[in-house]
C-alpha positions as CSV (number, residue, x, y, z in Angstrom):
1,M,-0.5,0.0,-0.4
2,E,1.5,3.1,-1.2
3,N,1.7,6.0,1.8
4,G,3.9,8.6,0.5
5,I,6.3,9.9,-2.4
6,I,9.7,10.2,-2.3
7,T,10.3,14.3,-2.6
8,K,13.9,15.4,-1.1
9,I,16.8,13.0,-0.6
10,N,20.0,13.9,1.6
11,G,22.0,10.4,2.5
12,P,19.9,8.3,4.9
13,V,17.3,10.9,5.5
14,I,14.1,10.8,3.2
15,H,11.6,13.7,2.5
16,A,8.0,11.6,1.5
17,G,5.3,14.2,0.8
18,N,1.5,12.7,0.2
19,A,2.3,11.1,4.0
20,K,-0.2,11.6,5.8
21,E,-1.0,8.3,7.4
22,L,2.5,7.8,8.4
23,S,3.0,8.3,12.0
24,M,6.2,8.4,14.0
25,H,8.2,5.6,14.8
26,E,6.7,3.7,12.0
27,M,8.8,1.2,10.0
28,V,8.4,1.2,6.0
29,Y,9.9,0.6,2.7
30,V,10.9,2.9,1.1
31,G,11.2,3.2,-2.8
32,E,11.5,0.4,-5.6
33,E,13.8,-2.1,-3.6
34,E,12.1,-0.9,-0.3
35,L,14.9,-0.8,1.7
36,I,14.0,-0.7,5.8
37,G,13.4,2.7,7.2
38,E,11.9,4.6,10.5
39,V,9.7,8.0,10.0
40,I,11.9,10.0,12.4
41,A,9.5,13.3,11.9
42,T,6.0,14.5,10.7
43,R,4.7,17.5,9.2
44,A,2.0,19.0,7.2
45,D,3.4,18.6,4.1
46,G,4.8,14.9,4.8
47,A,6.9,12.7,6.8
48,V,11.4,12.3,7.5
49,I,12.2,8.9,6.9
50,Q,15.6,7.8,8.0
51,V,16.8,4.6,6.2
52,Y,18.9,1.9,7.2
53,E,20.7,0.7,3.8
54,S,22.1,2.8,1.5
55,T,20.3,5.3,-0.2
56,E,22.8,5.4,-3.4
57,G,20.1,5.1,-6.8
58,I,16.9,6.0,-5.7
59,K,14.9,8.8,-7.2
60,I,12.5,11.0,-6.5
61,G,8.9,9.8,-7.3
62,E,9.3,6.7,-6.1
63,K,7.0,4.9,-3.1
64,V,6.8,4.7,0.5
65,K,5.2,2.0,1.9
66,G,3.6,1.4,5.4
67,T,3.9,-1.0,7.8
68,G,1.6,0.2,9.9
69,G,3.8,-0.7,12.8
70,P,7.0,0.5,14.7
71,L,11.0,-0.5,14.0
72,S,10.7,-4.5,16.0
73,V,12.9,-7.4,16.3
74,T,12.1,-10.9,16.5
75,L,12.6,-12.7,19.6
76,A,12.5,-16.2,19.5
77,P,14.9,-19.5,20.1
78,G,17.7,-19.4,17.6
79,L,19.1,-15.5,18.1
80,M,21.9,-17.4,20.3
81,S,25.6,-17.8,19.1
82,N,23.9,-15.7,15.8
83,I,26.1,-13.0,14.1
84,F,23.3,-10.1,13.1
85,D,23.5,-6.3,11.9
86,G,22.7,-3.1,13.3
87,I,18.0,-3.8,12.4
88,E,18.4,-7.9,13.2
89,R,19.6,-9.1,9.2
90,P,21.6,-12.5,10.2
91,L,24.8,-11.5,8.3
92,E,25.8,-16.0,7.4
93,D,22.5,-15.9,5.8
94,M,23.4,-13.1,4.3
95,E,25.9,-13.6,2.8
96,K,24.7,-16.7,1.4
97,A,21.6,-14.6,-0.4
98,S,24.0,-12.1,-2.1
99,G,27.7,-13.0,-1.4
100,F,30.0,-10.7,0.2
101,F,28.5,-7.8,-0.4
102,I,25.1,-6.8,1.1
103,T,21.9,-7.0,-1.4
104,R,20.2,-3.5,-0.8
105,G,16.4,-4.4,0.3
106,L,17.5,-7.7,0.8
107,R,15.1,-9.2,3.6
108,V,16.1,-12.1,5.7
109,D,14.2,-14.0,8.6
110,A,16.5,-13.0,12.0
111,V,16.1,-17.0,13.0
112,D,15.3,-19.9,10.7
113,K,11.9,-20.7,10.9
114,T,11.9,-24.8,10.4
115,K,14.3,-25.8,12.8
116,K,12.9,-28.5,15.1
117,R,13.7,-28.2,18.6
118,P,12.3,-30.7,21.4
119,Y,10.3,-28.6,23.2
120,E,8.6,-29.5,27.3
121,I,5.7,-27.8,27.3
122,L,5.0,-26.1,31.2
123,A,1.1,-25.4,30.7
124,K,-1.6,-28.0,30.9
125,A,-5.1,-27.1,29.4
126,G,-6.9,-25.7,32.0
127,D,-4.5,-23.3,33.3
128,T,-4.2,-19.4,33.8
129,V,-1.9,-17.9,32.6
130,T,-0.7,-14.3,32.7
131,E,1.3,-12.2,30.4
132,G,5.4,-12.6,31.4
133,Q,4.7,-16.7,32.3
134,V,7.1,-19.3,31.3
135,I,4.7,-21.9,29.2
136,A,7.6,-24.0,27.5
137,Q,11.0,-24.2,27.4
138,T,14.1,-25.3,25.0
139,P,17.6,-26.1,25.1
140,E,18.8,-22.9,22.5
141,T,22.4,-23.8,22.7
142,D,24.6,-26.3,25.5
143,S,24.0,-22.9,27.5
144,V,21.4,-21.3,27.4
145,L,18.1,-22.9,28.2
146,H,15.1,-20.7,26.0
147,K,11.8,-20.1,28.3
148,I,8.8,-19.4,25.9
149,L,7.2,-16.7,27.9
150,V,3.1,-15.4,27.3
151,P,3.6,-12.2,25.3
152,V,2.8,-8.9,27.0
153,G,-0.6,-8.0,27.0
154,I,-2.6,-11.7,27.0
155,N,-3.6,-12.6,30.0
156,G,-6.6,-15.7,30.1
157,K,-7.1,-19.5,30.7
158,V,-5.8,-22.0,28.3
159,T,-7.7,-24.0,26.5
160,F,-4.7,-26.1,24.2
161,A,-1.5,-27.0,25.3
162,A,0.9,-29.5,22.7
163,K,2.8,-32.4,24.1
164,N,6.1,-32.1,25.0
165,G,8.0,-32.7,21.6
166,N,9.5,-31.1,18.6
167,Y,8.3,-27.8,17.0
168,N,9.7,-25.2,14.8
169,I,9.2,-21.5,16.1
170,T,6.0,-21.1,14.1
171,E,4.1,-23.6,15.7
172,T,1.4,-23.4,18.1
173,L,2.3,-24.2,21.5
174,I,-0.6,-22.9,23.4
175,K,-4.3,-21.2,23.0
176,V,-5.7,-19.2,25.4
177,E,-8.8,-17.4,25.3
178,T,-8.9,-14.1,26.6
179,E,-11.2,-10.9,26.6
180,N,-10.6,-10.9,23.1
181,G,-11.3,-13.7,22.2
182,E,-8.8,-16.7,21.6
183,R,-5.0,-16.6,20.9
184,E,-2.8,-19.0,19.5
185,I,0.9,-18.8,21.5
186,N,4.0,-19.9,19.9
187,S,7.9,-18.9,19.9
188,I,7.9,-16.0,18.5
189,Q,7.5,-12.5,19.8
190,R,7.9,-9.6,18.0
191,W,9.2,-6.0,20.2
192,P,10.1,-2.3,19.2
193,I,13.6,-1.6,19.5
194,K,13.1,2.4,21.0
195,K,10.6,0.4,24.0
196,A,11.5,-1.1,26.9
197,R,10.2,-4.0,27.5
198,P,8.3,-4.1,30.9
199,A,9.2,-5.8,33.9
200,A,7.6,-6.1,37.6
201,G,9.3,-4.1,38.8
202,R,13.1,-2.3,39.5
203,M,15.4,-3.5,42.2
204,I,18.7,-2.0,44.3
205,A,21.3,-3.7,42.2
206,R,23.5,-5.6,45.8
207,K,25.5,-8.1,43.4
208,P,28.4,-7.7,41.4
209,L,29.2,-8.6,38.1
210,V,32.4,-10.4,39.3
211,T,35.0,-10.7,36.3
212,G,38.1,-11.6,37.6
213,Q,39.5,-8.3,36.7
214,R,40.7,-7.1,39.9
215,V,41.3,-3.9,39.2
216,I,37.4,-4.1,39.0
217,D,36.1,-6.4,41.0
218,S,38.2,-5.3,44.3
219,L,38.6,-1.2,43.1
220,F,36.4,-0.6,41.1
221,P,33.2,-3.1,40.6
222,V,30.1,-3.0,38.6
223,A,26.8,-4.1,40.1
224,K,24.5,-6.7,37.9
225,G,22.2,-4.6,36.6
226,G,24.1,-1.1,36.9
227,A,25.9,0.7,34.4
228,A,29.8,1.2,33.5
229,A,31.8,3.3,30.9
230,I,34.9,2.9,29.4
231,P,36.5,5.6,28.0
232,G,39.7,5.6,26.5
233,G,41.5,6.8,23.3
234,F,43.2,4.7,20.3
235,G,45.3,2.2,21.5
236,T,44.2,2.0,25.1
237,G,43.0,-1.4,25.3
238,K,39.0,-0.2,25.4
239,T,37.8,-3.9,23.6
240,M,40.4,-6.0,24.7
241,T,38.8,-4.8,28.5
242,Q,35.4,-5.5,27.2
243,H,36.7,-9.2,26.1
244,Q,37.9,-9.8,29.7
245,F,34.4,-8.7,30.7
246,A,32.9,-10.8,28.1
247,K,34.6,-14.2,28.6
248,W,34.8,-14.0,32.6
249,S,32.3,-11.6,34.6
250,D,29.4,-14.1,35.7
251,A,26.9,-12.9,33.0
252,D,24.8,-15.9,31.9
253,I,24.6,-14.1,28.2
254,I,27.1,-11.6,26.6
255,I,26.0,-9.7,23.6
256,Y,28.2,-7.6,22.2
257,I,27.9,-4.6,19.6
258,G,30.0,-3.4,17.5
259,C,28.7,-0.1,16.9
260,G,30.9,1.4,13.9
261,E,33.9,0.3,14.8
262,R,36.4,-0.3,11.8
263,G,36.0,-3.4,9.8
264,N,39.1,-5.2,9.8
265,E,38.3,-4.9,13.8
266,M,34.8,-5.7,13.6
267,T,36.1,-9.1,11.8
268,Q,39.6,-9.5,14.1
269,V,36.5,-9.6,17.2
270,L,34.4,-11.9,15.2
271,E,37.2,-14.4,15.2
272,E,38.5,-13.9,18.7
273,F,35.2,-14.7,20.0
274,K,34.6,-18.1,17.7
275,E,38.5,-18.8,19.9
276,L,37.2,-18.7,23.1
277,S,35.9,-20.9,25.1
278,D,33.5,-20.4,28.1
279,P,35.2,-21.4,31.3
280,R,32.2,-22.5,32.6
281,T,31.4,-25.5,30.7
282,G,34.5,-25.6,28.1
283,K,32.8,-25.1,24.9
284,S,32.8,-22.1,23.0
285,L,31.7,-18.8,24.3
286,L,30.0,-18.4,21.2
287,D,26.8,-21.3,22.9
288,R,25.9,-17.5,25.2
289,T,26.9,-14.6,23.2
290,I,25.0,-13.0,20.6
291,L,27.3,-10.3,18.0
292,I,26.2,-8.0,16.4
293,A,27.7,-6.3,14.3
294,N,27.8,-2.6,12.5
295,T,30.9,-1.4,10.8
296,S,31.9,2.1,10.1
297,N,31.2,1.6,5.9
298,M,27.6,0.3,6.8
299,P,24.9,3.0,6.9
300,V,25.0,5.6,10.2
301,A,21.2,4.9,10.1
302,A,21.6,1.1,11.0
303,R,24.8,2.5,13.1
304,E,22.4,4.3,15.9
305,A,19.7,1.2,15.8
306,S,22.0,-1.3,16.5
307,I,22.8,-0.1,20.2
308,Y,19.0,-0.3,20.8
309,T,18.1,-3.9,18.9
310,G,21.1,-5.1,21.1
311,V,19.0,-3.8,24.7
312,T,15.7,-5.0,23.7
313,I,17.2,-8.4,22.7
314,A,19.3,-8.0,26.5
315,E,15.2,-7.3,28.0
316,Y,14.1,-9.8,26.4
317,Y,16.9,-13.0,27.6
318,R,16.5,-10.7,31.1
319,D,12.7,-11.3,31.4
320,M,13.3,-15.7,31.5
321,G,15.4,-15.0,35.1
322,Y,18.8,-14.4,32.8
323,D,22.0,-12.1,34.7
324,I,23.0,-10.4,30.7
325,A,26.2,-7.9,30.0
326,I,26.0,-5.2,26.8
327,M,29.0,-4.8,25.6
328,A,28.8,-1.9,23.3
329,D,31.7,-0.3,21.5
330,S,32.0,2.3,21.0
331,T,28.9,4.8,21.8
332,S,31.1,7.5,20.2
333,R,29.9,6.2,17.1
334,W,27.2,5.9,17.9
335,A,26.6,9.2,18.8
336,E,28.6,10.4,15.4
337,A,25.4,8.5,13.9
338,L,23.0,11.4,15.8
339,R,25.6,13.9,14.6
340,E,25.5,13.2,11.1
341,I,21.3,12.1,10.7
342,S,20.7,15.7,12.9
343,G,23.3,17.4,10.0
344,R,21.4,16.1,7.5
345,L,17.7,16.8,9.1
346,E,19.7,20.7,9.5
347,E,18.6,20.6,13.4
348,M,20.7,23.5,15.5
349,P,23.3,22.1,16.9
350,A,25.0,22.2,20.3
351,E,29.0,21.5,21.4
352,E,30.6,20.4,19.1
353,G,28.3,19.9,16.4
354,F,26.1,16.9,18.4
355,P,22.9,17.2,18.8
356,A,21.2,19.0,21.7
357,Y,19.5,15.8,22.4
358,L,22.8,14.1,22.9
359,S,22.3,13.6,26.7
360,S,18.2,11.6,26.2
361,R,19.2,9.8,23.9
362,L,22.6,8.5,26.2
363,A,19.9,8.8,29.0
364,G,17.0,6.6,27.1
365,F,20.4,4.2,26.6
366,Y,22.1,3.6,29.7
367,E,18.8,3.3,31.5
368,R,17.7,0.4,30.5
369,A,19.7,-1.3,32.5
370,G,18.9,-2.2,35.6
371,Y,18.1,-5.5,37.9
372,F,14.1,-6.6,38.1
373,N,11.9,-8.6,39.0
374,T,10.7,-10.4,36.4
375,L,7.0,-11.1,35.3
376,C,7.5,-15.2,35.3
377,G,8.1,-14.5,39.2
378,E,12.6,-15.1,38.3
379,E,15.3,-12.2,39.0
380,G,16.9,-11.1,36.3
381,S,19.2,-8.1,34.7
382,V,20.9,-6.3,31.7
383,T,24.4,-4.5,33.2
384,I,25.6,-2.0,29.9
385,I,29.2,-1.8,29.6
386,G,29.7,1.0,27.1
387,T,33.5,1.7,25.7
388,V,33.6,5.2,24.6
389,S,36.5,6.9,22.2
390,P,37.1,10.6,23.0
391,Q,39.0,12.5,20.3
392,G,42.5,12.8,21.3
393,G,41.8,11.2,24.3
394,D,40.2,14.6,25.7
395,F,37.9,13.8,28.7
396,S,35.9,16.8,28.1
397,E,34.3,16.1,25.1
398,P,30.1,16.1,25.7
399,V,29.9,12.5,24.9
400,T,31.9,11.1,27.9
401,Q,30.8,13.7,30.0
402,N,27.1,13.2,29.2
403,T,28.1,9.4,29.7
404,K,29.3,9.9,32.9
405,R,26.2,11.4,34.4
406,F,23.9,8.6,33.3
407,T,26.4,5.9,34.6
408,R,28.0,5.3,38.3
409,C,30.9,3.5,37.4
410,F,33.4,4.8,35.4
411,L,36.9,3.0,34.5
412,A,39.5,5.6,32.5
413,L,41.2,4.1,30.3
414,D,45.1,6.0,29.8
415,R,47.3,5.7,27.4
416,S,50.5,6.2,28.9
417,L,49.8,2.7,31.3
418,A,49.1,0.9,27.8
419,Y,52.3,2.0,25.9
420,A,53.8,1.3,29.3
421,R,52.3,-2.3,28.9
422,H,50.5,-2.8,31.9
423,Y,46.8,-4.2,31.5
424,P,44.5,-3.4,31.9
425,A,45.1,0.2,32.0
426,I,42.3,1.7,34.0
427,Q,43.5,4.8,35.5
428,W,42.9,4.6,39.2
429,M,43.7,8.4,39.8
430,T,40.3,9.1,37.6
431,S,38.5,6.2,38.0
432,Y,35.3,6.1,40.3
433,S,32.6,3.6,41.0
434,E,29.7,4.3,42.8
435,Y,28.5,1.6,43.8
436,V,30.8,0.7,46.1
437,P,28.0,1.2,48.9
438,D,25.7,-1.1,47.7
439,L,27.8,-3.7,47.3
440,E,29.6,-3.9,50.7
441,A,26.9,-6.3,52.2
442,W,28.0,-8.8,49.1
443,Y,31.9,-8.2,49.6
444,E,31.8,-8.8,53.8
445,E,29.7,-12.3,52.2
446,N,31.8,-13.6,50.2
447,A,35.1,-12.3,50.3
448,G,35.6,-11.5,54.2
449,E,34.6,-9.1,56.3
450,D,37.9,-6.6,56.3
451,F,37.4,-6.8,52.6
452,Y,36.9,-3.0,52.2
453,E,39.0,-2.3,54.9
454,L,42.0,-3.7,52.6
455,R,40.5,-2.0,49.6
456,T,40.6,1.7,51.4
457,Q,44.1,0.9,52.3
458,I,44.8,0.3,48.9
459,I,43.5,2.9,47.5
460,R,45.0,5.8,49.9
461,I,48.3,4.0,49.8
462,L,48.3,4.9,45.7
463,R,47.0,8.1,46.2
464,E,50.0,8.9,48.9
465,E,52.1,7.8,45.6
466,S,50.7,9.8,43.4
467,E,51.5,13.0,45.8
468,L,54.7,11.9,46.0
469,M,55.5,11.7,43.0
470,E,55.0,14.8,42.3
471,I,57.7,16.0,44.6
472,V,59.9,13.1,43.3
473,K,59.7,14.8,39.6
474,L,60.8,18.5,40.9
475,V,63.8,17.1,43.7
476,G,64.2,13.4,42.8
477,G,63.2,10.5,45.3
478,D,66.5,10.8,47.3
479,V,65.3,13.3,49.2
480,L,62.3,11.5,51.1
481,P,62.3,9.7,54.7
482,D,62.4,6.4,54.1
483,L,58.4,5.5,55.5
484,Q,57.6,7.7,52.2
485,K,60.5,5.8,50.2
486,L,58.0,2.6,51.6
487,T,55.1,4.2,50.7
488,L,56.1,4.4,46.6
489,E,57.8,0.9,47.5
490,T,54.3,-0.7,48.9
491,A,52.3,1.4,45.6
492,K,55.3,-0.2,43.5
493,V,53.8,-3.8,44.1
494,I,50.2,-2.6,44.6
495,R,50.2,-1.5,40.8
496,V,52.4,-4.3,38.9
497,G,51.6,-7.1,41.5
498,F,48.4,-6.5,42.1
499,L,46.5,-3.5,39.3
500,Q,48.3,-4.7,36.0
501,Q,47.0,-8.9,35.0
502,N,48.3,-10.9,32.0
503,A,45.4,-12.5,30.0
504,Y,47.9,-14.7,28.7
505,H,48.4,-16.4,32.4
506,K,46.5,-18.8,33.1
507,E,46.3,-18.5,36.7
508,D,46.3,-14.7,36.4
509,T,44.1,-14.2,33.3
510,Y,41.3,-14.4,36.0
511,V,40.8,-14.4,39.8
512,P,38.7,-14.8,42.3
513,V,37.3,-12.4,44.3
514,K,38.4,-14.6,47.6
515,K,41.9,-14.5,46.4
516,Q,41.9,-11.3,45.6
517,R,41.3,-10.4,49.0
518,E,44.4,-12.9,50.2
519,M,46.5,-11.1,47.5
520,M,45.7,-7.2,49.2
521,K,45.8,-8.5,52.4
522,T,49.7,-9.8,51.8
523,I,50.7,-6.3,50.3
524,L,49.1,-4.9,53.4
525,Y,50.9,-7.0,55.6
526,L,54.4,-6.6,54.4
527,Y,53.9,-3.1,54.8
528,D,52.8,-3.0,58.1
529,K,55.3,-5.1,58.6
530,A,57.8,-3.1,57.0
531,K,56.4,0.1,58.0
532,E,57.1,-1.6,61.8
533,L,61.0,-2.0,61.2
534,V,61.6,1.5,59.3
535,T,60.0,3.4,62.6
536,R,62.7,1.7,64.4
537,G,65.2,3.0,61.9
538,V,66.3,0.1,59.3
539,P,66.8,1.6,56.0
540,V,64.0,0.7,53.0
541,S,67.0,0.1,50.8
542,L,67.8,-3.3,53.6
543,I,64.4,-4.8,53.3
544,R,64.2,-4.1,49.2
545,E,67.6,-6.1,48.9
546,E,66.0,-8.8,50.6
547,G,63.8,-9.3,47.4
548,I,61.0,-9.7,49.9
549,F,59.4,-6.6,47.8
550,D,59.9,-8.8,44.4
551,E,58.9,-12.3,45.8
552,I,55.7,-10.4,47.0
553,T,55.0,-9.1,43.4
554,L,55.3,-11.8,41.5
555,M,52.5,-13.7,43.7
556,K,49.8,-13.5,41.7
557,Y,52.2,-16.4,38.7
558,N,52.7,-18.7,42.0
559,T,50.0,-18.8,43.5
560,P,47.0,-21.5,42.3
561,N,43.3,-20.2,41.8
562,D,42.1,-23.3,43.2
563,K,44.6,-23.6,46.1
564,F,45.4,-20.4,46.9
565,E,44.2,-20.2,51.1
566,N,48.0,-22.0,51.9
567,A,50.0,-20.0,49.6
568,F,49.4,-16.7,51.0
569,S,49.9,-18.0,54.4
570,R,53.4,-19.3,54.0
571,Y,53.6,-15.6,51.8
572,R,53.3,-13.7,55.5
573,A,55.3,-16.2,57.2
574,K,57.9,-15.4,54.4
575,T,57.8,-11.6,55.5
576,D,57.4,-12.4,59.5
577,A,61.1,-14.2,58.7
578,V,62.3,-11.8,56.9
579,I,61.8,-9.1,59.1
580,D,62.5,-10.8,62.2
581,K,65.9,-10.9,60.7
582,L,65.8,-7.3,59.9
583,R,65.2,-7.0,63.4
584,E,67.8,-9.2,65.1
585,T,70.5,-7.8,63.2
586,Q,70.0,-4.0,63.7
587,L,69.6,-5.0,67.6
């Protein structure tokens, strides 16, 4: 059905005349090739449409067809382990249909509608079901059990329930008698990407997203259901940090959104994810991962849609009671897409050319994170970790500053640390986490009652080191008293032996929280014992010559993750032996 005629073309922005029947945010098909688009403005003289495919070759006078509904994604078994573009088209299927270059106007089902899976039907005839209730389940992969939910808005009595068996996603599983008549429910749902899925209630995040990365878990934790930003210039390790999040975090499902990254980088990410093994099962990490690839040479409008596609899929799995971690890399490229579209719409620019609504769009995205009571009675969470790529590493630019307003964890990457091969290159002086008070009870229960006391002392020593280094730069370190030299020596142990991690070392790539506590305790034990000796007049240089500082620094490699309790006791005993020897020598 024709709903308008193209009257103006400006890159991905199309103006359609005679389009009074089109509504705001309605999905449309543009031109003879029926390119996918979305209405972003309605006017008396027509509608403004952003097209999610290349508009090259489109002519004035071609038709615009409305679909009667908003831009939506398909939610069904088969999403897991797949690679999609920004509007949920499976790239592998598109390659089979069009070759290495995506054909415009190509329509491919997001999931295979013919594949049969074994279903366990949980609902029975005569049951009363409500929206969000689990009525069936099927193993989507070896790692994910897909739960079939009653669609939002459907409540009633089950009049028919299929038997346990093999079904495809289009076959009816149950029939429900509602106030508006009988409804057939299968495994497919459609949901608008710009609208958050409902939940029974939002809860305060009280559990951390455990990553096994010491600088994150111990100093700047991210809560499950929280939002974190990872800003950093080129080469500081944003993607690598997100890889560690993806592989080691205790989220049930990972959704990685490559938003506007270079094609070769995105290719590398896809290849590496295929090779990563899941530490939970030993099988491929892709079994519980969904990848959304939208490279820099793809249409900017699709880049703008990609993060909404990712977070909508995340909310769908959250409604099943899973903990989801979203890696958005990078939100700066997404903001640049907003800027380009805004410019083509001839809107008044704000700071650095970004649209005035940049902050509200960022807020709308990050606020879809949260820890929820789901409609099916489970608890689920969506955690968003977004990277920011400020030009020249300038954290004062608009995207970084607005992101700080809507995230409670800020993991600032530092170029000098990255160039010194210190990874993760998270700068402890500029990073922060506001989740610390909310997570204190969990850490006390699961890591140790003194965990936050140890954390506080570690941060204090690092801050003292930062202040002392200003003096060292001016007059040198030799003029410092021995107590301050001890602070610098201990801070070095913290930086190299605790904050720095080797992703290629089997004992260091992931560290349990209890082991992190033992490491902090051992470092501070050495500090306290050495401080006691220094106050009695023993020079720090003598303690250093005993090699105990170096030995404590290397303990991260020499303490197995499954047998570390006794190992740290031996390190503290070795510390006592060194201190006692020096004390006797001085006496």
